[in-house]
C-alpha positions as CSV (number, residue, x, y, z in Angstrom):
1,M,-118.5,-99.9,91.8
2,R,-122.1,-100.4,91.7
3,G,-123.7,-102.9,89.8
4,I,-125.7,-106.1,90.4
5,I,-125.1,-107.7,93.7
6,A,-127.2,-110.6,93.1
7,S,-130.1,-111.9,90.9
8,G,-133.3,-114.6,91.3
9,A,-135.6,-115.6,88.8
10,Y,-139.2,-117.4,88.9
11,I,-140.9,-119.1,86.0
12,P,-144.1,-120.6,87.1
13,H,-144.3,-124.7,87.1
14,R,-146.9,-125.1,84.4
15,R,-146.8,-124.9,81.2
16,L,-149.2,-124.5,78.1
17,D,-148.3,-126.9,74.9
18,R,-149.2,-123.9,71.6
19,R,-150.2,-127.3,69.5
20,E,-153.0,-127.5,71.8
21,I,-154.6,-124.3,70.9
22,T,-154.0,-125.1,67.0
23,E,-156.2,-128.6,67.8
24,M,-158.9,-126.4,69.7
25,F,-159.3,-124.0,67.4
26,G,-157.7,-124.5,64.2
27,K,-155.9,-121.4,63.8
28,G,-152.9,-119.4,65.9
29,G,-151.1,-121.6,68.3
30,G,-147.7,-123.0,67.1
31,A,-144.4,-124.7,68.2
32,G,-143.4,-125.1,71.7
33,T,-145.0,-124.1,74.8
34,R,-145.4,-120.9,77.4
35,S,-145.0,-120.4,81.1
36,V,-148.2,-120.5,82.6
37,A,-148.9,-118.7,86.2
38,S,-151.4,-120.6,88.2
39,F,-155.0,-119.9,89.2
40,D,-153.4,-118.3,92.5
41,E,-150.7,-116.9,91.3
42,D,-150.2,-113.3,90.5
43,T,-147.6,-110.7,89.7
44,T,-147.5,-110.5,93.4
45,T,-146.8,-113.6,94.2
46,I,-144.6,-114.5,91.7
47,G,-142.6,-111.3,92.6
48,V,-142.0,-112.2,96.2
49,D,-140.6,-116.2,94.7
50,A,-137.9,-113.7,92.2
51,A,-136.6,-111.5,95.4
52,R,-136.4,-114.3,97.5
53,N,-134.2,-116.4,95.1
54,A,-132.7,-113.4,94.9
55,L,-131.8,-112.8,98.7
56,G,-130.8,-116.1,99.2
57,G,-128.1,-115.6,97.8
58,T,-126.7,-112.4,100.0
59,P,-128.1,-113.6,103.5
60,G,-127.6,-110.2,105.8
61,I,-127.4,-108.4,103.3
62,A,-131.3,-106.0,103.1
63,P,-131.9,-103.1,100.7
64,D,-133.0,-99.5,101.4
65,S,-135.4,-99.4,98.6
66,L,-137.6,-102.2,96.6
67,W,-139.4,-101.2,93.1
68,F,-141.5,-103.3,91.4
69,A,-141.9,-103.0,88.2
70,T,-144.9,-104.8,85.6
71,A,-147.6,-104.1,83.3
72,R,-150.1,-106.1,85.0
73,P,-150.7,-104.6,89.1
74,A,-152.8,-107.1,91.3
75,Y,-154.0,-103.9,92.8
76,L,-154.5,-99.9,90.9
77,D,-154.2,-97.3,93.6
78,K,-153.1,-99.1,96.3
79,T,-149.2,-100.4,96.1
80,N,-148.0,-103.8,95.1
81,A,-144.6,-103.7,96.0
82,T,-146.1,-103.3,99.8
83,A,-146.7,-106.7,99.6
84,I,-143.6,-108.0,98.3
85,H,-142.0,-106.1,100.9
86,A,-144.3,-107.7,103.7
87,A,-143.7,-110.6,102.5
88,L,-139.6,-110.4,102.3
89,R,-139.8,-109.1,106.1
90,L,-138.2,-106.1,105.3
91,A,-137.5,-103.1,107.5
92,P,-140.1,-100.3,107.3
93,S,-137.6,-98.0,106.9
94,V,-137.2,-99.4,103.6
95,G,-139.0,-97.7,101.0
96,A,-141.6,-100.0,98.2
97,L,-143.1,-98.0,94.8
98,D,-144.6,-99.2,92.4
99,M,-143.1,-98.6,89.0
100,G,-145.6,-99.8,87.0
101,G,-147.9,-99.5,83.8
102,A,-145.9,-100.2,81.1
103,I,-143.5,-102.9,79.3
104,R,-140.6,-100.4,79.3
105,S,-140.9,-100.1,83.3
106,G,-139.0,-103.6,83.9
107,I,-135.8,-102.5,82.4
108,G,-136.1,-98.8,82.9
109,T,-136.7,-99.1,86.7
110,L,-133.1,-101.8,86.4
111,R,-131.1,-98.8,85.0
112,T,-132.5,-96.2,87.2
113,A,-131.2,-97.6,90.0
114,L,-127.7,-99.1,87.9
115,G,-127.1,-95.4,88.3
116,G,-128.7,-94.1,91.1
117,V,-126.9,-94.7,94.8
118,G,-127.9,-96.9,97.8
119,T,-129.2,-100.5,97.7
120,T,-132.4,-101.1,95.6
121,L,-133.6,-104.9,95.1
122,V,-135.6,-104.2,91.5
123,V,-138.6,-106.7,90.6
124,A,-139.9,-107.1,87.4
125,A,-142.9,-109.5,87.1
126,D,-145.2,-109.9,83.9
127,M,-148.2,-112.6,83.1
128,R,-149.0,-112.0,79.0
129,D,-152.3,-113.1,77.7
130,G,-154.5,-112.1,74.8
131,L,-157.6,-113.1,72.7
132,P,-157.7,-117.1,72.6
133,T,-155.5,-117.9,68.7
134,S,-154.4,-114.1,69.1
135,S,-150.0,-114.5,68.5
136,D,-149.9,-112.6,72.2
137,E,-151.7,-115.7,73.6
138,A,-149.1,-117.7,72.3
139,A,-146.1,-116.1,72.1
140,G,-146.8,-114.5,75.5
141,G,-145.3,-115.9,78.9
142,D,-145.3,-115.8,83.0
143,A,-142.3,-114.9,85.0
144,A,-140.6,-112.7,87.2
145,A,-136.7,-111.7,87.9
146,A,-135.2,-110.1,90.8
147,M,-131.8,-107.9,90.7
148,L,-130.6,-106.5,93.9
149,V,-128.5,-102.9,92.7
150,G,-125.4,-101.7,95.0
151,D,-122.2,-100.6,95.4
152,D,-119.0,-103.3,96.7
153,T,-119.1,-101.3,99.9
154,T,-122.3,-103.1,100.8
155,A,-121.7,-106.5,98.9
156,P,-119.9,-108.2,96.4
157,V,-120.8,-106.7,92.7
158,I,-121.3,-110.0,90.2
159,A,-121.6,-107.2,87.3
160,E,-120.1,-103.7,87.3
161,H,-122.7,-101.5,85.4
162,L,-120.2,-100.0,82.7
163,G,-122.8,-97.7,81.1
164,S,-126.6,-97.4,79.3
165,G,-128.1,-95.9,76.4
166,V,-131.5,-94.5,75.9
167,A,-133.9,-93.4,73.2
168,T,-137.7,-92.6,73.9
169,D,-139.5,-92.0,70.9
170,E,-143.4,-91.6,71.6
171,M,-145.2,-93.9,69.0
172,L,-148.5,-95.8,68.9
173,E,-147.0,-99.6,69.1
174,R,-148.7,-101.9,71.0
175,W,-151.5,-100.0,73.7
176,R,-154.0,-101.3,76.4
177,I,-156.2,-99.3,78.3
178,P,-157.0,-99.4,81.5
179,G,-158.9,-102.3,82.3
180,G,-158.7,-103.4,78.8
181,S,-158.6,-107.9,79.0
182,R,-155.9,-107.4,75.4
183,S,-153.5,-105.3,73.9
184,R,-153.7,-103.8,71.0
185,T,-151.1,-102.8,68.1
186,W,-149.9,-101.5,65.3
187,E,-149.1,-103.1,61.5
188,E,-146.6,-104.4,62.0
189,R,-143.8,-102.7,59.8
190,F,-144.4,-99.4,61.1
191,G,-143.0,-100.5,64.0
192,E,-139.9,-103.0,62.7
193,V,-138.9,-99.5,60.7
194,A,-139.9,-96.5,63.6
195,Y,-137.3,-99.1,66.3
196,A,-134.5,-99.5,63.9
197,P,-132.9,-96.0,64.1
198,L,-134.1,-96.2,67.9
199,M,-132.0,-99.2,68.5
200,K,-128.8,-97.7,66.7
201,Q,-129.0,-94.9,68.6
202,A,-129.8,-96.3,72.3
203,F,-126.5,-98.9,70.8
204,A,-124.5,-96.7,70.7
205,A,-125.2,-94.6,73.2
206,A,-124.4,-97.3,75.7
207,L,-121.3,-98.6,74.0
208,D,-120.0,-95.1,74.9
209,D,-121.0,-94.3,77.7
210,A,-118.9,-97.8,78.4
211,D,-116.1,-97.3,76.6
212,I,-116.1,-99.9,74.4
213,T,-117.3,-101.5,71.0
214,P,-119.2,-103.6,70.1
215,E,-116.4,-106.5,69.4
216,S,-116.3,-106.3,73.3
217,V,-120.1,-108.2,73.6
218,D,-120.0,-111.1,74.9
219,H,-123.3,-111.6,75.2
220,M,-125.8,-109.6,73.5
221,I,-129.8,-109.3,75.0
222,V,-132.2,-108.1,72.8
223,T,-135.9,-107.8,73.3
224,G,-139.0,-107.0,73.1
225,L,-142.7,-107.5,72.4
226,H,-142.2,-106.5,68.8
227,G,-140.4,-109.8,67.4
228,R,-140.2,-108.8,64.2
229,A,-138.3,-105.5,64.9
230,V,-135.8,-107.1,67.1
231,K,-135.0,-110.3,65.2
232,R,-134.6,-108.0,61.8
233,N,-133.5,-104.4,63.2
234,T,-130.7,-106.5,65.4
235,R,-128.6,-107.4,62.4
236,G,-127.9,-103.9,62.4
237,L,-126.0,-104.0,65.9
238,G,-122.7,-105.7,64.4
239,I,-123.0,-108.7,67.5
240,P,-122.0,-111.8,65.8
241,G,-124.6,-114.7,66.1
242,E,-123.2,-116.5,67.9
243,K,-123.3,-114.2,70.4
244,M,-127.0,-113.7,70.7
245,V,-128.6,-115.0,73.8
246,D,-131.3,-117.5,73.6
247,D,-134.3,-115.6,74.0
248,L,-136.5,-118.2,75.7
249,T,-139.4,-118.0,73.7
250,S,-140.2,-121.4,72.4
251,K,-139.6,-122.6,76.0
252,V,-141.1,-119.8,78.8
253,G,-142.8,-117.3,75.9
254,N,-141.9,-113.6,76.0
255,T,-143.2,-112.6,79.9
256,G,-142.9,-108.9,78.8
257,T,-141.5,-106.8,81.6
258,A,-140.2,-109.4,83.4
259,H,-138.1,-110.4,79.9
260,P,-135.1,-108.2,79.9
261,A,-134.1,-109.3,83.7
262,L,-135.4,-113.0,83.6
263,L,-133.1,-112.9,80.3
264,L,-129.9,-111.0,82.0
265,S,-130.6,-113.0,85.2
266,S,-130.0,-116.7,82.5
267,V,-126.6,-114.9,81.6
268,L,-125.5,-114.5,84.6
269,D,-126.3,-117.9,86.6
270,T,-123.5,-119.4,83.9
271,A,-121.4,-116.3,83.4
272,M,-117.2,-116.4,84.1
273,P,-115.9,-113.2,85.4
274,N,-114.7,-110.5,82.8
275,E,-117.7,-111.1,80.1
276,T,-119.4,-108.0,79.1
277,I,-123.2,-108.1,78.9
278,A,-125.3,-106.0,76.9
279,L,-128.8,-106.1,77.5
280,M,-131.6,-104.2,75.6
281,M,-135.5,-103.4,75.1
282,L,-138.1,-102.4,72.6
283,A,-141.1,-100.3,74.2
284,D,-141.8,-97.4,73.1
285,G,-138.1,-96.1,72.3
286,V,-135.2,-98.3,73.2
287,E,-133.0,-99.0,76.4
288,A,-130.0,-100.3,76.9
289,I,-127.3,-101.7,79.3
290,V,-123.7,-102.8,79.4
291,L,-122.4,-104.6,82.3
292,R,-119.3,-106.4,82.9
293,V,-118.9,-109.8,85.2
294,T,-116.9,-109.5,87.8
295,D,-114.3,-111.7,89.8
296,A,-117.4,-112.2,93.0
297,I,-119.5,-114.0,89.8
298,V,-118.1,-117.5,91.2
299,D,-119.2,-117.6,93.9
300,H,-123.0,-116.7,93.4
301,R,-124.2,-119.7,93.1
302,P,-128.5,-119.0,92.3
303,A,-130.9,-121.2,94.4
304,A,-132.9,-121.6,91.6
305,P,-130.8,-121.3,88.4
306,V,-133.0,-120.3,85.3
307,D,-132.7,-123.4,82.9
308,E,-133.4,-125.7,86.2
309,Q,-136.6,-124.2,86.3
310,V,-137.1,-124.3,82.0
311,A,-136.4,-127.7,82.2
312,A,-138.2,-128.6,85.6
313,G,-142.0,-127.2,84.2
314,A,-145.3,-129.6,84.1
315,P,-148.0,-129.6,81.4
316,V,-151.3,-127.9,81.6
317,G,-154.7,-127.6,79.2
318,Y,-156.0,-125.1,77.4
319,G,-159.0,-125.2,78.6
320,K,-157.8,-125.3,82.2
321,F,-155.3,-122.2,80.8
322,L,-158.1,-120.6,79.4
323,S,-160.3,-121.2,83.0
324,W,-157.6,-119.7,85.2
325,R,-157.3,-116.7,82.4
326,G,-160.5,-115.8,82.7
327,M,-161.3,-116.4,79.6
328,T,-164.1,-118.8,80.1
329,E,-166.3,-119.5,83.0
330,V,-166.5,-123.5,84.5
331,E,-169.6,-124.1,86.8
332,P,-167.6,-124.4,90.5
333,P,-168.1,-126.6,93.0
334,N,-171.0,-126.1,94.9
335,R,-170.0,-123.8,98.0
336,P,-171.1,-120.4,98.8
337,A,-167.9,-117.8,97.7
338,P,-165.7,-117.1,100.9
339,N,-166.1,-113.5,102.6
340,R,-163.9,-111.1,101.8
341,P,-161.0,-110.9,104.3
342,S,-160.7,-108.1,107.0
343,A,-158.3,-105.5,106.4
344,A,-157.8,-105.2,110.4
345,F,-157.3,-108.9,111.4
346,A,-154.8,-109.1,108.7
347,H,-152.9,-105.7,109.2
348,R,-152.9,-107.4,113.0
349,R,-151.1,-110.3,111.9
350,N,-149.1,-109.8,108.7
351,D,-145.8,-111.0,110.4
352,W,-147.8,-114.5,110.0
353,K,-149.8,-113.8,107.1
354,F,-147.4,-112.5,105.1
355,G,-144.1,-113.2,106.3
356,F,-144.5,-116.9,107.7
357,V,-143.5,-116.0,111.0
358,A,-144.2,-118.1,113.9
359,S,-143.3,-118.3,117.4
360,R,-141.2,-120.5,119.0
361,D,-141.8,-121.0,123.7
362,R,-138.3,-120.2,125.4
363,S,-138.4,-122.5,127.5
364,S,-139.6,-125.7,125.7
365,G,-138.0,-124.3,122.1
366,M,-141.8,-125.9,120.7
367,I,-142.4,-123.6,117.7
368,H,-145.7,-123.0,117.5
369,M,-148.0,-122.4,113.7
370,P,-149.8,-119.9,114.1
371,P,-148.1,-117.7,116.5
372,A,-149.4,-118.6,119.7
373,R,-149.2,-116.0,123.7
374,V,-149.5,-119.6,125.4
375,S,-147.1,-122.4,124.3
376,Q,-148.7,-125.6,124.3
377,K,-145.9,-127.3,125.9
378,G,-145.1,-126.6,129.4
379,G,-147.7,-123.5,129.4
380,A,-145.6,-120.5,129.6
381,V,-147.3,-117.3,129.2
382,D,-145.6,-114.3,126.4
383,D,-142.5,-116.3,126.3
384,M,-142.1,-116.5,122.5
385,E,-139.8,-115.4,120.3
386,P,-140.7,-115.1,116.3
387,V,-138.8,-118.0,113.7
388,S,-140.0,-117.6,110.5
389,M,-140.2,-120.5,108.6
390,A,-140.9,-118.9,104.6
391,D,-137.3,-120.7,103.6
392,T,-138.0,-123.7,106.3
393,P,-138.5,-127.2,103.9
394,G,-141.0,-129.7,105.7
395,T,-142.8,-133.0,105.1
396,V,-146.8,-134.4,104.4
397,V,-147.9,-136.5,107.4
398,S,-151.1,-136.6,105.9
399,F,-153.2,-134.9,103.2
400,T,-156.7,-135.6,101.6
401,I,-158.0,-134.4,98.3
402,D,-161.2,-131.9,98.8
403,K,-163.7,-131.3,95.4
404,L,-166.6,-129.4,97.2
405,V,-164.7,-126.8,98.6
406,H,-165.1,-123.8,97.2
407,S,-161.6,-123.0,94.7
408,P,-160.9,-121.7,91.3
409,S,-159.1,-124.3,90.0
410,P,-160.9,-127.6,92.0
411,P,-159.7,-131.0,93.7
412,V,-158.1,-128.5,96.2
413,V,-155.6,-130.5,98.5
414,F,-154.6,-130.0,101.6
415,A,-152.2,-131.4,103.7
416,V,-150.9,-131.6,107.5
417,V,-147.1,-130.8,107.1
418,D,-144.4,-130.9,109.5
419,F,-141.7,-128.5,109.3
420,D,-137.6,-129.4,109.9
421,G,-136.7,-128.1,113.3
422,G,-140.1,-128.1,114.3
423,G,-144.0,-126.9,113.4
424,R,-146.8,-127.8,112.1
425,A,-149.2,-126.5,109.4
426,P,-152.4,-127.6,107.6
427,L,-151.7,-125.9,104.5
428,E,-152.9,-126.3,101.3
429,L,-150.7,-127.6,98.4
430,T,-150.6,-126.0,95.2
431,D,-148.6,-126.8,91.6
432,V,-149.2,-129.9,91.9
433,D,-151.6,-132.7,90.4
434,P,-153.9,-135.1,93.2
435,G,-152.7,-138.3,92.1
436,D,-148.9,-137.1,92.4
437,V,-149.0,-136.4,95.9
438,S,-148.3,-139.2,98.7
439,I,-147.2,-139.1,101.9
440,G,-143.5,-138.3,103.2
441,M,-143.5,-135.9,99.9
442,R,-141.3,-132.7,101.1
443,V,-142.1,-129.4,100.3
444,M,-141.3,-126.0,100.0
445,P,-143.4,-122.5,101.4
446,T,-144.7,-120.8,98.0
447,F,-146.6,-116.7,98.7
448,R,-150.0,-118.0,96.9
449,R,-153.4,-115.5,96.8
450,M,-155.9,-117.5,98.0
451,F,-159.0,-116.2,96.9
452,T,-160.6,-112.3,95.7
453,S,-163.5,-111.2,97.1
454,D,-165.4,-107.9,97.3
455,E,-162.3,-107.2,94.9
456,I,-159.5,-107.7,98.2
457,H,-157.0,-109.9,97.1
458,N,-156.1,-112.4,99.7
459,Y,-152.8,-113.7,100.1
460,F,-150.9,-116.2,102.5
461,W,-148.6,-118.9,102.1
462,K,-149.3,-122.5,100.4
463,V,-146.8,-125.0,100.0
464,R,-144.8,-126.8,96.6
465,P,-143.9,-129.5,95.9
466,L,-139.6,-129.4,96.9
467,R,-137.8,-130.2,93.2
468,S,-135.2,-132.6,93.5
469,T,-132.6,-129.7,92.6
470,E,-133.5,-127.4,96.0
471,P,-131.2,-127.8,99.0
472,G,-133.4,-129.4,101.4
473,S,-135.1,-131.8,99.0
474,G,-132.9,-134.7,100.5
475,S,-132.4,-136.0,97.5
């Protein structure tokens, strides 16, 4: 049996109320909210969080390959998947490939993994926006999702792959040239008409491959950035409305490349054994996948369910959103910009910089952050063992609010954090308003982008508030 072994998703903490767009410009916007990645997040960092959420439910299971799909990569030429690989502390023998560049890459990569061999971690991430007041800006969203795909010889499969269907067609419906700041679309009627037969073809092929009928589908997911084509053409698939899965666009927005896996992860959070899930996406044709939930789902307890992440969002103002997205430039702190990070130094410290790996003195048990060769307790030399701190909660023991330090979004909160079980480090606190920080606040490490200098992204770890529903929150 081959299928999905584990799933996980990550929705950034901030939400933009679409009404603020209308209030500022007198047009655009709409009802509801959309998810917004913070100034220190990109598709690589949110992909790391989604992957951590997926792998957290399968301790001891490591993938043979990591495939990363996004239409908005942090780098071109350089492989972005290797940063995710390093943050997850995967072995050098685990291949890491980018499978991105197009919206279809997310579901296409998942379908390819389901039809392949070995254990593959599929990560899809996207950050969607457009020009101010555009429908893309308001209807878009930021998120990532990850699926661990493999055979039941490796670990229990929670959703068996029954079949797939594809209908590919070259059409100029949505496009963006390299370096372009926004997508362009053709007239809506064109896409609505062009997608209709392709949806029926792909869906029929997937059902035939799975040897089931439309009546057997319990959860139907249909998504795509062409909302009109999705809504109108779905009616012709023969699936009752009550079986259609909420597309989360009213609260999160359409997250493009990540959206199929995000919605699938949401369904798997609450699905019951023997239920059948059909997943379809419209993008330069249509991809369709059919899965059947297995008995193993009852033991699949996601660390961060999608509905809880949706509910936990906090507001961000439209002005700050525009600043974070580079749509407007605000006066920066009167401090020099940081120097570009050293490639050689970063490579020597990969375990610490990307994996957040500290060192523990074998004789005293003291944890050193960053890693050290000489123990501060007893003075032992080169008698250390590595210890990962990425999944270890901590407590804020002191903090300062710095309004002058260089940052794309001042002020910056620096905190001294004592980690559970030992280890202390000064770290930047993110996803929190300065007025909400307090001594004793529980925090959790999160992989972020510190800054970008000379077109080099400096990745490292910060801490964010530990939500009340997460393990280790103390609530």
